[in-house]
C-alpha positions in Angstrom: 28.9 0.0 13.1 29.6 -3.7 13.7 30.2 -6.1 10.7 29.3 -9.7 11.0 30.0 -12.4 8.4 27.5 -15.2 8.1 27.9 -18.3 6.0 24.8 -20.4 6.1 21.8 -18.5 7.4 20.4 -15.0 8.0 21.3 -13.0 11.1 19.9 -13.9 14.4 17.2 -11.3 15.5 18.9 -10.8 18.8 22.1 -9.4 17.3 23.0 -5.8 18.3 21.0 -3.1 16.6 22.4 -0.8 13.9 23.9 -3.8 12.1 25.7 -4.3 8.8 25.5 -7.9 7.8 27.3 -9.7 5.0 25.9 -13.0 3.8 28.5 -15.0 1.9 27.6 -18.2 0.0 29.6 -21.4 0.6 32.3 -21.9 -2.0 31.8 -24.3 -4.8 33.4 -24.7 -8.2 31.1 -23.3 -10.9 30.2 -25.7 -13.8 28.2 -25.5 -17.0 24.7 -24.2 -16.4 22.9 -27.0 -18.2 24.9 -29.6 -16.2 24.2 -27.7 -12.9 20.5 -27.8 -13.5 20.7 -31.5 -13.7 22.9 -32.0 -10.6 21.8 -29.3 -8.1 19.7 -30.8 -5.4 16.4 -29.0 -4.6 15.2 -29.3 -1.0 11.5 -29.8 -0.4 9.7 -30.3 2.9 6.6 -32.2 1.8 5.5 -33.0 5.3 6.4 -29.8 7.1 3.6 -29.3 9.6 2.8 -25.7 8.8 2.3 -26.6 5.1 -0.3 -29.3 5.9 -4.0 -28.6 5.3 -5.6 -27.7 8.7 -2.2 -26.7 10.2 -1.3 -23.8 7.9 -1.1 -20.2 9.1 -3.8 -19.3 6.6 -6.1 -21.9 8.2 -6.0 -20.4 11.7 -5.0 -16.7 11.2 -6.3 -15.6 7.9 -7.8 -12.4 9.5 -4.5 -11.5 11.1 -2.5 -10.7 8.0 -3.4 -8.6 4.9 -1.9 -7.4 1.6 -2.3 -3.9 0.2 -1.3 -3.2 -3.4 -2.6 -0.7 -6.0 -4.0 -1.5 -9.4 -2.2 -0.3 -12.5 -3.9 3.1 -12.8 -2.1 6.3 -11.7 -5.2 7.4 -9.7 -5.3 4.1 -7.8 -1.5 4.4 -7.0 -2.0 7.9 -5.7 -4.7 6.8 -3.3 -2.6 3.8 -2.3 0.3 6.0 -1.4 -2.1 8.2 0.7 -3.2 5.2 2.6 0.4 4.0 3.0 1.3 7.4 4.5 -1.6 7.1 7.0 -0.6 3.5 7.9 3.0 4.5 8.4 2.1 7.5 10.6 -0.1 5.3 12.7 2.7 2.8 13.2 4.9 5.6 14.5 2.5 7.2 17.0 1.4 4.1 18.8 3.8 2.3 21.1 2.7 -1.2 20.1 3.1 -0.6 16.3 6.3 -1.0 14.3 7.1 -0.5 10.6 9.6 -2.3 8.4 10.8 -0.9 5.0 12.7 -3.3 2.7 14.4 -3.1 -0.7 16.8 -5.2 -2.8 19.0 -4.7 -5.8 21.0 -7.1 -8.0 24.0 -5.7 -9.9 25.4 -7.0 -13.2 28.1 -8.8 -11.2 25.3 -10.9 -9.7 25.8 -9.4 -6.2 22.5 -8.9 -4.5 22.2 -6.3 -1.8 19.2 -6.6 0.6 18.4 -3.8 3.1 15.7 -3.5 5.8 15.0 -0.5 8.1 12.9 -1.0 11.3 11.1 2.1 12.3 9.6 3.0 15.8 8.6 6.5 17.1 9.6 8.2 13.8 13.2 6.9 13.9 15.1 3.9 12.6 16.1 1.6 15.4 17.8 -1.0 13.2 19.7 -0.9 9.9 20.0 -4.4 8.4 21.9 -5.3 5.3 22.8 -8.6 3.6 25.0 -9.1 0.6 24.7 -12.4 -1.3 25.6 -13.7 -4.8 23.9 -15.7 -7.5 20.3 -15.5 -6.2 17.2 -14.5 -8.1 15.1 -11.4 -7.6 12.3 -13.3 -5.8 14.8 -14.9 -3.5 16.3 -11.5 -2.7 12.8 -10.1 -1.9 12.1 -13.0 0.4 15.4 -12.4 2.2 14.5 -8.7 2.6 11.2 -9.6 4.3 12.9 -12.2 6.4 15.6 -9.8 7.4 13.3 -7.1 8.8 10.3 -9.1 9.9 11.9 -11.7 12.3 13.7 -9.2 14.5 10.6 -6.9 14.5 8.5 -9.8 15.9 11.0 -10.2 18.6 10.5 -6.7 19.9 8.6 -6.5 23.2 5.0 -5.2 23.3 4.6 -5.2 19.5 1.2 -6.1 18.2 0.9 -4.5 14.8 3.6 -4.7 12.2 3.5 -3.2 8.7 6.0 -4.5 6.1 6.6 -2.2 3.2 8.0 -4.1 0.3 8.3 -3.8 -3.5 6.9 -7.3 -4.0 3.6 -8.4 -2.6 4.1 -11.7 -4.6 7.2 -12.5 -2.5 5.2 -11.8 0.7 2.5 -14.2 -0.4 5.1 -16.9 -0.9 5.5 -17.0 2.9 1.9 -18.3 3.3 1.9 -20.7 0.4 2.1 -24.4 1.0 2.9 -25.6 -2.5 6.2 -27.3 -3.1 8.8 -25.2 -4.9 12.5 -24.3 -4.4 11.5 -21.2 -2.4 9.8 -23.3 0.2 13.1 -23.8 2.0 13.5 -20.0 2.4 10.0 -19.3 3.5 9.9 -21.9 6.4 11.8 -19.8 9.0 9.5 -16.8 8.3 6.4 -18.9 8.3 7.3 -20.5 11.6 8.1 -17.2 13.2 4.8 -15.6 12.0 2.9 -18.6 13.4 4.5 -18.2 16.8 3.9 -14.4 16.7 0.2 -14.9 16.0 -0.2 -17.6 18.7 1.6 -15.4 21.3 -1.2 -12.8 21.4 -4.6 -12.5 19.8 -3.9 -8.8 19.1 -0.9 -9.5 16.9 -1.3 -8.6 13.2 0.9 -8.0 10.1 0.1 -5.9 7.1 2.1 -6.0 3.9 2.1 -2.8 1.8 3.5 -2.4 -1.7 5.9 0.4 -2.4 8.5 0.5 -5.2 11.5 2.8 -5.7 9.7 4.3 -8.7 7.2 6.0 -6.3 10.0 8.0 -4.7 8.3 7.6 -1.3 10.7 9.4 1.1 11.1 6.6 3.7 11.5 3.9 1.0 14.0 6.1 -0.8 16.3 5.9 2.2 16.4 2.1 1.8 16.8 2.3 -2.0 19.7 4.8 -1.7 21.5 2.4 0.7 21.0 -0.5 -1.8 22.3 1.6 -4.7 25.3 2.9 -2.7 26.5 -0.7 -1.9 29.6 -1.7 -3.9 30.3 -5.1 -2.6 32.5 -7.1 -5.0 31.5 -10.6 -6.0 33.2 -13.6 -4.5 34.4 -16.4 -6.8 34.1 -19.3 -7.0 30.6 -19.5 -5.5 27.7 -21.8 -5.3 24.9 -21.6 -7.9 21.5 -22.7 -6.7 18.7 -24.2 -8.8 16.6 -21.1 -9.3 19.6 -19.0 -10.2 20.8 -21.5 -12.8 17.3 -21.9 -14.1 17.1 -18.2 -14.6 20.4 -18.1 -16.4 19.3 -20.9 -18.8 16.0 -19.1 -19.5 17.8 -15.8 -20.1 20.1 -17.5 -22.5 17.3 -19.2 -24.4 15.3 -15.9 -24.5 18.3 -14.0 -25.9 18.7 -16.6 -28.7 15.0 -16.4 -29.4 15.1 -12.6 -29.6 18.1 -12.7 -31.9 16.4 -15.2 -34.2 13.2 -13.2 -34.1 14.9 -10.0 -35.2 17.1 -11.5 -37.9 14.8 -14.2 -39.4 13.4 -13.0 -42.7 10.5 -15.5 -42.3 9.0 -13.7 -39.3 6.3 -12.2 -41.5 5.9 -9.4 -44.0 5.9 -5.9 -42.4 5.9 -7.3 -38.8 5.2 -4.3 -36.6 7.7 -3.2 -34.0 6.2 -2.1 -30.7 7.9 0.7 -28.7 7.9 1.5 -25.0 7.5 5.0 -23.4 11.1 5.8 -24.3 10.5 4.9 -28.0 12.7 1.8 -27.7 11.7 -1.3 -29.6 10.3 -3.9 -27.1 11.9 -7.3 -27.4 9.8 -10.5 -27.3 9.5 -12.2 -23.9 7.6 -15.1 -22.3 7.2 -13.4 -18.9 4.0 -12.0 -17.5 1.9 -13.1 -20.5 4.4 -11.9 -23.1 4.5 -8.4 -24.5 1.1 -8.2 -26.2 -1.4 -10.6 -24.6 -2.0 -8.5 -21.5 -3.2 -5.6 -23.7 -5.7 -7.6 -25.8 -7.4 -9.0 -22.7 -7.4 -12.6 -24.0 -10.4 -11.9 -26.2 -10.4 -14.3 -29.1 -11.7 -11.9 -31.7 -9.4 -9.0 -30.6 -6.5 -11.4 -30.6 -7.3 -12.4 -34.1 -7.6 -8.8 -35.3 -4.3 -8.0 -33.5 -2.5 -10.9 -35.1 -3.8 -9.9 -38.5 -2.6 -6.3 -38.1 0.8 -7.3 -36.6 1.7 -9.7 -39.4 0.0 -7.9 -42.3 -2.2 -11.0 -42.9 -5.4 -9.0 -42.7 -7.9 -9.2 -45.6 -6.5 -6.0 -47.2 -4.9 -5.2 -50.6 -1.4 -5.8 -49.3 -2.3 -9.3 -48.2 -4.2 -10.1 -51.4 -1.3 -8.8 -53.6 1.0 -11.4 -51.9 -1.3 -14.4 -51.8 -4.3 -13.6 -54.1 -2.9 -11.2 -56.8 -6.0 -11.7 -59.0 -8.2 -10.0 -56.4 -8.6 -6.2 -56.1 -5.7 -4.7 -54.2 -6.4 -1.0 -54.3 -7.5 1.0 -51.3 -11.2 1.7 -50.9 -10.5 5.4 -50.6 -9.3 5.5 -54.2 -6.1 7.4 -53.3 -3.7 4.4 -53.0 -3.0 1.7 -55.5 -2.3 -0.8 -52.7 -4.4 -1.0 -49.6 -2.2 -1.3 -46.5 
């Protein structure tokens, strides 16, 4: 197996097959996170042609790419995996089809391992791996798609490609034209996809969701390779804007969780919510917070939920605290204080 060390960009798709690639960040002295956030330059391409209305990939080839992901129910996930199996089998029986399976993992040492397997005729024709440091999860997912998709599109007589990834959101970033720090990473993939679609009217790409939790056999091969990687971090190293933003947010969130847990003013009898493993769930701002997704953003239900959580409902326990002259006993007659 040949090892190639890259310093500024992802591997060229024409490199030899069965490759093990290591991506190392340029060296730069680390500084305080808050200062870095103010000094790191973010590169935007406001006038990049493929991001301009009327010139975007979605404007010309919206029917040539698709996304397939299940809803939250177990039954829907079961049917999704069945369809994924069928799509993968089709990609291995037809000569003009190809499949890419990607995964990524970030260790506590902030080393990210990105792996992509390219499948044809029921065998892996390319093993691709990149190791990087100080990148966010969404960046690693984009690199994984980049890593497998670009060399796959370079294969001869390929018209249908399926990309199996654990993040459909990362795949959709490729086709977005809004300005954000990920735009710099998506440009090479967007340009390659545009050329791939223009080359032949039959060319199509499908993106399928599959996480390591599903234990899908083909994806497990990629996941095992990610977990087996023991690449040591390289210091000092560069720290980009998104990574430093995440560190700052994590630090703020940690302080918030500590103050929430220890502050006696958080409310009387504030309920603790547990996950499936009976561990108390800590507050978070991500994905609509811990509780809002479950109350469906209904005003009345949100009000009831807040009353229950903080013990500020119109019950005896609340009246005893704020209106002690009102009745506080339970309506059932068995408890002196209604709770």
